[in-house]
C-alpha positions as CSV (number, residue, x, y, z in Angstrom):
1,X,0.0,0.0,0.0
2,X,1.4,3.4,-1.0
3,X,2.2,5.6,2.0
4,X,0.1,8.8,2.4
5,X,2.0,12.1,2.2
6,X,0.9,15.1,4.2
7,X,-0.3,18.1,2.2
8,X,2.2,20.4,4.0
9,X,5.0,18.2,2.6
10,X,3.5,18.2,-0.9
11,X,3.2,21.9,-1.1
12,X,6.8,22.3,0.0
13,X,8.1,20.2,-2.9
14,X,10.7,21.7,-5.3
15,X,10.0,19.5,-8.2
16,X,7.1,17.4,-9.7
17,X,6.4,13.9,-8.5
18,X,5.3,11.1,-10.7
19,X,3.1,9.3,-8.2
20,X,1.8,10.5,-4.8
21,X,-1.0,9.6,-2.4
22,X,-2.9,12.1,-0.3
23,X,-5.9,11.8,2.0
24,X,-8.0,14.5,3.5
25,X,-11.4,16.3,3.6
26,X,-13.0,18.2,0.8
27,X,-13.2,21.9,1.3
28,X,-14.9,22.6,-2.1
29,X,-15.9,20.9,-5.3
30,X,-16.2,22.7,-8.7
31,X,-17.7,20.5,-11.3
32,X,-17.1,21.0,-15.1
33,X,-17.9,19.1,-18.2
34,X,-14.3,18.2,-19.0
35,X,-12.7,18.4,-15.6
36,X,-13.6,19.0,-11.9
37,X,-11.5,20.8,-9.3
38,X,-11.5,19.6,-5.6
39,X,-9.8,21.5,-2.8
40,X,-8.5,18.9,-0.3
41,X,-7.2,19.7,3.1
42,X,-5.7,17.3,5.7
43,X,-5.2,19.8,8.6
44,X,-1.4,19.7,8.3
45,X,-1.4,23.3,7.1
46,X,-3.8,26.1,6.3
47,X,-3.6,25.7,2.5
48,X,-5.5,23.0,0.5
49,X,-4.2,21.0,-2.4
50,X,-6.1,21.4,-5.7
51,X,-7.1,18.1,-7.2
52,X,-7.8,17.9,-11.0
53,X,-10.2,15.0,-11.7
54,X,-11.7,13.9,-15.0
55,X,-15.5,13.0,-15.1
56,X,-14.9,9.3,-15.6
57,X,-13.3,8.9,-12.2
58,X,-16.0,10.9,-10.4
59,X,-18.8,8.9,-12.2
60,X,-17.5,5.7,-10.5
61,X,-17.8,7.1,-7.0
62,X,-20.8,6.4,-4.8
63,X,-23.1,9.2,-3.7
64,X,-21.7,11.5,-1.0
65,X,-19.0,13.7,-2.7
66,X,-19.3,17.2,-1.3
67,X,-17.9,19.6,1.2
68,X,-16.8,17.6,4.2
69,X,-16.4,14.3,2.4
70,X,-13.2,12.3,3.1
71,X,-11.1,11.2,0.1
72,X,-8.0,9.1,-0.6
73,X,-6.5,10.0,-4.0
74,X,-3.4,9.2,-6.0
75,X,-1.9,11.0,-8.9
76,X,0.8,13.1,-10.4
77,X,2.0,16.3,-8.8
78,X,2.5,18.9,-11.5
79,X,3.1,22.6,-11.7
80,X,-0.2,24.5,-11.6
81,X,-1.1,27.0,-14.3
82,X,-3.6,28.7,-11.8
83,X,-2.5,31.9,-10.1
84,X,-1.8,31.7,-6.4
85,X,-0.7,28.0,-6.2
86,X,2.5,26.3,-7.2
87,X,1.2,22.7,-7.4
88,X,-1.9,20.6,-8.3
89,X,-2.5,16.9,-8.4
90,X,-3.7,15.3,-11.6
91,X,-5.7,12.5,-10.1
92,X,-5.4,8.9,-11.5
93,X,-7.3,7.1,-8.7
94,X,-9.8,8.3,-6.2
95,X,-11.7,6.6,-3.3
96,X,-14.5,8.0,-1.2
97,X,-13.7,7.0,2.3
98,X,-16.5,8.8,4.0
99,X,-19.4,10.6,2.2
100,X,-21.6,13.5,3.3
101,X,-25.1,14.6,2.6
102,X,-26.9,18.0,2.6
103,X,-27.3,18.0,6.4
104,X,-23.5,18.4,6.9
105,X,-23.4,21.7,8.9
106,X,-20.3,23.2,7.4
107,X,-21.5,23.8,3.9
108,X,-21.1,27.6,3.9
109,X,-17.7,29.3,3.7
110,X,-18.3,31.5,6.7
111,X,-20.0,30.7,10.0
112,X,-20.3,32.7,13.2
113,X,-18.1,31.5,16.2
114,X,-21.3,31.2,18.2
115,X,-22.6,28.6,15.7
116,X,-19.3,26.8,15.6
117,X,-19.2,26.5,19.4
118,X,-22.5,24.6,19.1
119,X,-20.8,22.0,16.9
120,X,-17.5,21.9,18.7
121,X,-16.9,18.4,17.5
122,X,-16.8,19.6,13.9
123,X,-15.4,23.1,14.2
124,X,-11.7,21.9,13.8
125,X,-12.5,21.3,10.2
126,X,-13.2,25.0,9.6
127,X,-10.4,27.4,8.5
128,X,-10.5,29.5,11.7
129,X,-10.3,26.6,14.1
130,X,-7.9,24.7,12.0
131,X,-5.6,27.7,12.3
132,X,-6.2,28.1,16.1
133,X,-5.5,24.5,17.0
134,X,-2.3,24.3,14.8
135,X,-1.2,27.4,16.6
136,X,-2.0,25.8,20.0
137,X,0.1,22.8,19.0
138,X,3.0,24.8,17.8
139,X,3.1,27.1,20.9
140,X,2.9,24.1,23.2
141,X,6.1,22.9,21.6
142,X,7.6,26.4,21.9
143,X,6.9,26.4,25.6
144,X,8.9,23.2,26.2
145,X,11.6,24.3,23.8
146,X,12.2,27.5,25.8
147,X,12.6,25.8,29.1
148,X,14.4,22.7,27.9
149,X,17.0,24.9,26.2
150,X,17.6,26.6,29.6
151,X,17.9,23.2,31.4
152,X,14.7,23.6,33.4
153,X,13.2,20.3,34.7
154,X,9.6,19.6,33.7
155,X,7.5,18.6,36.7
156,X,4.0,17.0,36.6
157,X,2.3,18.5,39.6
158,X,-0.9,16.9,41.0
159,X,-4.3,17.4,39.5
160,X,-6.0,16.3,42.7
161,X,-4.8,18.2,45.7
162,X,-5.8,19.2,49.2
163,X,-4.3,22.7,48.8
164,X,-6.1,25.8,47.5
165,X,-3.0,27.7,46.3
166,X,-4.8,31.0,45.7
167,X,-7.0,30.8,48.8
168,X,-10.1,31.8,46.9
169,X,-12.1,28.7,47.7
170,X,-13.1,28.1,44.0
171,X,-12.0,24.5,43.8
172,X,-14.0,21.7,42.3
173,X,-14.5,19.0,45.0
174,X,-13.2,15.5,44.4
175,X,-15.1,13.0,46.5
176,X,-16.5,9.5,46.6
177,X,-18.8,10.2,49.6
178,X,-22.6,9.8,49.2
179,X,-23.8,13.3,48.3
180,X,-27.2,12.6,49.9
181,X,-25.9,11.1,53.2
182,X,-22.2,11.9,53.7
183,X,-20.7,10.8,57.0
184,X,-20.7,13.6,59.6
185,X,-19.0,14.5,62.8
186,X,-20.4,17.3,65.0
187,X,-22.8,18.3,62.2
188,X,-20.0,18.7,59.6
189,X,-18.9,16.4,56.8
190,X,-16.3,13.9,58.0
191,X,-13.7,14.1,55.2
192,X,-11.5,11.5,56.9
193,X,-14.0,9.0,55.6
194,X,-13.5,10.1,52.0
195,X,-11.3,8.3,49.4
196,X,-8.2,10.3,50.2
197,X,-8.9,10.7,53.9
198,X,-9.1,14.5,53.5
199,X,-11.0,17.2,51.7
200,X,-9.6,17.3,48.1
201,X,-10.3,19.2,44.9
202,X,-9.0,19.8,41.4
203,X,-5.9,22.0,41.4
204,X,-6.0,25.7,40.8
205,X,-2.2,25.9,40.4
206,X,0.8,23.7,40.5
207,X,2.9,26.5,42.1
208,X,3.2,25.2,45.7
209,X,4.4,21.8,44.5
210,X,6.6,23.5,42.0
211,X,8.4,25.5,44.7
212,X,9.2,22.2,46.4
213,X,10.9,20.8,43.3
214,X,12.7,24.1,42.7
215,X,14.5,23.6,46.1
216,X,16.0,20.4,44.7
217,X,16.4,21.0,40.9
218,X,16.9,24.8,41.0
219,X,14.9,25.6,37.8
220,X,11.6,23.8,37.1
221,X,8.4,24.4,35.2
222,X,4.9,22.9,35.1
223,X,2.6,22.9,32.1
224,X,-0.8,21.4,32.8
225,X,-4.5,21.7,33.3
226,X,-5.9,23.8,36.2
227,X,-9.5,24.3,37.3
228,X,-11.6,27.1,38.8
229,X,-15.2,26.6,40.1
230,X,-16.0,30.2,39.4
231,X,-19.5,30.7,38.1
232,X,-18.4,33.2,35.4
233,X,-19.6,33.4,31.8
234,X,-17.3,36.1,30.6
235,X,-15.2,35.7,27.4
236,X,-12.0,35.5,29.5
237,X,-13.0,32.8,31.9
238,X,-13.1,29.0,31.6
239,X,-13.6,26.3,34.2
240,X,-10.7,24.2,32.8
241,X,-7.6,25.8,31.3
242,X,-3.8,25.3,31.0
243,X,-1.1,27.1,33.0
244,X,2.6,27.4,32.5
245,X,4.4,28.0,35.8
246,X,8.1,28.1,36.2
247,X,9.8,28.3,39.6
248,X,13.5,29.4,40.0
249,X,15.7,28.9,43.0
250,X,18.3,31.7,43.7
251,X,16.1,34.2,41.9
252,X,14.6,37.5,43.0
253,X,11.8,39.7,41.5
254,X,14.1,41.3,39.0
255,X,15.2,37.9,37.7
256,X,11.6,36.8,37.6
257,X,10.8,39.7,35.3
258,X,13.8,39.0,33.2
259,X,12.7,35.4,32.5
260,X,9.1,36.4,31.9
261,X,10.2,38.9,29.3
262,X,12.5,36.4,27.6
263,X,9.7,33.8,27.6
264,X,7.0,36.0,26.1
265,X,9.4,37.3,23.5
266,X,10.4,33.7,22.6
267,X,6.8,32.6,22.1
268,X,5.9,35.6,20.0
269,X,9.0,35.1,17.9
270,X,8.3,31.4,17.5
271,X,4.8,32.1,16.2
272,X,6.0,34.7,13.8
273,X,8.7,32.4,12.4
274,X,6.8,29.1,12.3
275,X,3.1,29.9,12.1
276,X,3.2,32.6,9.4
277,X,0.5,31.1,7.2
278,X,-2.0,30.8,10.1
279,X,-1.0,34.3,11.4
280,X,-1.7,35.8,7.9
281,X,-5.2,34.4,8.1
282,X,-5.8,35.8,11.6
283,X,-4.4,39.2,10.4
284,X,-6.8,39.2,7.5
285,X,-9.9,37.7,9.0
286,X,-9.8,37.9,12.8
287,X,-7.8,41.0,14.0
288,X,-6.7,43.6,11.5
289,X,-3.1,44.7,12.4
290,X,-2.4,41.5,14.4
291,X,1.0,41.0,12.6
292,X,2.1,44.5,13.3
293,X,1.1,44.1,17.0
294,X,3.1,40.9,17.4
295,X,6.1,42.2,15.5
296,X,6.0,45.3,17.7
297,X,5.8,43.3,20.9
298,X,8.7,41.0,19.8
299,X,11.1,44.0,19.5
300,X,9.6,46.2,22.1
301,X,11.4,47.5,25.3
302,X,9.7,46.0,28.3
303,X,9.5,48.8,30.9
304,X,9.1,48.5,34.6
305,X,7.2,50.6,37.1
306,X,6.2,50.2,40.7
307,X,2.5,49.9,41.6
308,X,2.8,53.1,43.6
309,X,4.2,55.0,40.6
310,X,1.7,53.5,38.3
311,X,-1.2,54.6,40.5
312,X,0.2,58.1,40.7
313,X,0.5,58.3,36.9
314,X,-3.0,57.1,36.4
315,X,-4.3,59.6,38.9
316,X,-2.4,62.4,37.2
317,X,-3.6,61.4,33.7
318,X,-6.9,63.2,33.9
319,X,-8.6,60.1,32.5
320,X,-12.0,59.2,33.9
321,X,-12.2,55.5,34.7
322,X,-15.3,53.4,35.4
323,X,-13.5,52.1,38.5
324,X,-11.7,55.0,40.3
325,X,-8.1,54.3,41.1
326,X,-6.7,54.6,44.6
327,X,-3.6,53.3,46.3
328,X,-4.5,49.9,47.8
329,X,-7.1,48.9,45.2
330,X,-6.3,46.3,42.5
331,X,-5.7,47.4,39.0
332,X,-8.7,46.8,36.7
333,X,-8.4,46.0,33.0
334,X,-9.1,49.6,32.0
335,X,-6.2,50.8,34.2
336,X,-3.8,48.1,32.8
337,X,-4.7,49.0,29.2
338,X,-4.3,52.7,29.8
339,X,-0.8,52.1,31.3
340,X,0.3,50.0,28.3
341,X,-1.4,51.9,25.5
342,X,-1.3,55.5,26.6
343,X,1.3,56.0,29.3
344,X,4.1,53.5,28.3
345,X,3.0,52.7,24.7
346,X,4.2,49.1,25.1
347,X,4.6,46.2,27.5
348,X,5.3,47.1,31.1
349,X,5.9,45.2,34.4
350,X,4.0,46.6,37.4
351,X,5.8,45.6,40.6
352,X,5.6,45.8,44.4
353,X,1.8,45.6,45.0
354,X,0.1,46.3,48.3
355,X,0.3,43.1,50.4
356,X,-3.4,43.2,51.3
357,X,-4.4,42.4,47.7
358,X,-1.9,39.7,47.0
359,X,-1.4,36.0,48.0
360,X,0.1,34.8,51.3
361,X,3.2,33.3,49.7
362,X,4.5,36.5,48.2
363,X,7.6,38.0,49.9
364,X,7.2,41.0,52.1
365,X,9.2,44.1,51.0
366,X,11.2,46.1,53.6
367,X,8.6,48.9,53.6
368,X,6.1,46.7,55.4
369,X,3.3,47.7,53.0
370,X,4.1,45.9,49.7
371,X,5.2,42.5,48.4
372,X,7.6,41.5,45.7
373,X,5.0,40.8,43.1
374,X,4.8,41.6,39.4
375,X,2.3,41.6,36.6
376,X,3.3,41.9,33.0
377,X,0.9,44.1,31.1
378,X,0.6,44.2,27.3
379,X,-1.4,46.5,25.0
380,X,-5.0,45.5,24.1
381,X,-5.2,42.9,26.8
382,X,-3.7,44.1,30.1
383,X,-2.2,41.4,32.4
384,X,-0.8,38.4,30.6
385,X,1.7,37.1,33.2
386,X,1.6,37.3,37.0
387,X,4.3,36.3,39.4
388,X,6.3,37.1,42.5
389,X,9.4,36.4,44.6
390,X,8.2,33.8,47.2
391,X,8.5,34.3,50.9
392,X,11.5,32.1,51.9
393,X,11.7,33.2,55.5
394,X,9.9,30.7,57.7
395,X,8.9,33.1,60.5
396,X,7.6,35.6,58.0
397,X,5.6,33.0,56.1
398,X,4.1,31.6,59.3
399,X,3.1,35.2,60.4
400,X,1.5,35.8,57.0
401,X,-0.5,32.5,57.0
402,X,-1.7,33.2,60.5
403,X,-2.7,36.8,59.6
404,X,-4.8,35.4,56.7
405,X,-6.3,32.6,58.7
406,X,-4.5,29.9,56.9
407,X,-3.7,26.9,59.2
408,X,-0.5,25.1,58.7
409,X,-2.3,21.7,58.6
410,X,-1.8,20.3,55.2
411,X,0.9,22.9,54.4
412,X,3.5,21.6,56.8
413,X,5.5,20.3,53.9
414,X,5.4,23.8,52.3
415,X,6.8,25.2,55.6
416,X,9.4,22.4,55.7
417,X,11.2,23.7,52.5
418,X,11.7,27.0,54.5
419,X,12.9,25.1,57.6
420,X,15.7,23.1,55.8
421,X,17.9,24.6,53.1
422,X,15.7,27.5,52.3
423,X,16.7,29.9,49.6
424,X,15.4,33.0,47.7
425,X,13.1,31.8,44.9
426,X,10.6,33.2,42.5
427,X,8.2,32.2,39.7
428,X,5.3,33.3,37.6
429,X,2.2,31.9,35.8
430,X,1.0,32.3,32.3
431,X,-2.4,31.2,31.2
432,X,-1.9,29.4,28.0
433,X,-5.4,30.3,26.6
434,X,-4.9,34.0,27.4
435,X,-1.6,33.8,25.4
436,X,-3.4,32.1,22.5
437,X,-6.1,34.8,22.5
438,X,-3.4,37.4,22.2
439,X,-1.5,35.6,19.4
440,X,-4.5,34.8,17.3
441,X,-6.8,37.8,17.9
442,X,-9.6,35.5,19.1
443,X,-11.8,37.3,21.6
444,X,-13.3,34.4,23.5
445,X,-11.4,31.9,25.5
446,X,-13.9,29.2,24.4
447,X,-12.4,29.6,20.9
448,X,-8.8,28.7,21.7
449,X,-9.4,25.5,23.7
450,X,-10.5,22.3,21.9
451,X,-13.4,21.4,24.3
452,X,-14.3,24.4,26.5
453,X,-15.6,23.7,30.0
454,X,-17.7,26.6,31.3
455,X,-20.7,26.8,33.7
456,X,-23.5,24.6,32.3
457,X,-21.3,23.2,29.5
458,X,-19.3,20.0,29.7
459,X,-20.0,18.3,26.4
460,X,-18.0,15.5,24.8
């Protein structure tokens, strides 16, 4: 049996081929009296291969040839006389592997994203989502490439955990207890009777376990699914998403910012170099000016400003915001975008936030008011990376946990890495879907993840 050749390989040929076999799905059929033209796509690239088929071959096919049908074809690869394509395939043999009928829902060339979300099992066959998910695959590789080239150790942190890293209480519960009659002690659920002998949930972050490994391997990263039981239906929230979280021993906040800058620049550069065909489509159909935005970010100077200075500049700007800005309040998206688009005209790190609005694990600064935290803000989006130097001093961490009502309990192991061989360390988190939204111009997080999980929706 002749081996199938991917269309991306065929289109990169530098000379004709006498006999080649390709398989894929029909994007369009144009029938003529003397010859028919079929655009065939196998998902390996954005472009389709044009098939030139004589009527005698089509007449032998069973019913079902149309947009969406699956074909296996063999023929001769020749130079195409048509403008805009180098090659076409003169078909000598054709087989209909899977036919379609008029009910196939992707007959039109353009569909709304809302409609395509309703048929998420078929939307990868559309141009838009084919491009999105090729980009997702390519950038997944780029993430690992960046860290592996720098000798970071990849760590698989738990999906089921007893720790709520962010302390927001938005964890999905994992339990085998009878929901109607769970065992109780003193009127409360007795979690010691549960499968794991404790109250557990799906992880919101791999950071805490990542810190543990950083105190043994120096530089590590995690890249895996995280979950938030937040009843939010905004275009920027999903219940299941992927996070990239490096942790570096012997690193302070400045070094944390340095790595975050290098990381984002690497990912943008990789997309520009290796995903140009899909980016061209996004630039033309999804977000006008996308390529200029990405090229500008790739070469931009990443500036740094303290939270206090940022608040002062926002207050002096004269801009009226929906949410008034005061020292001690968290920055809203409108504040972040104004900083990047109007004040700094480019990416900017905001550092040293008030400790009251940040997590317990962030290192106290000497001023007693702020912590060594940072957010990387980019134009049009706002925050894209968040991180901090971690509190490595045992006594300070214990005080912070007590002040926030966090019992040591299940976190004794987290304190242990401060008891024995503690060191300065830092890390950050990048939501993979937020990155993909920025790189593709897609405006809804549901459109950059293959099977989105949101409140009320857990199909497939």
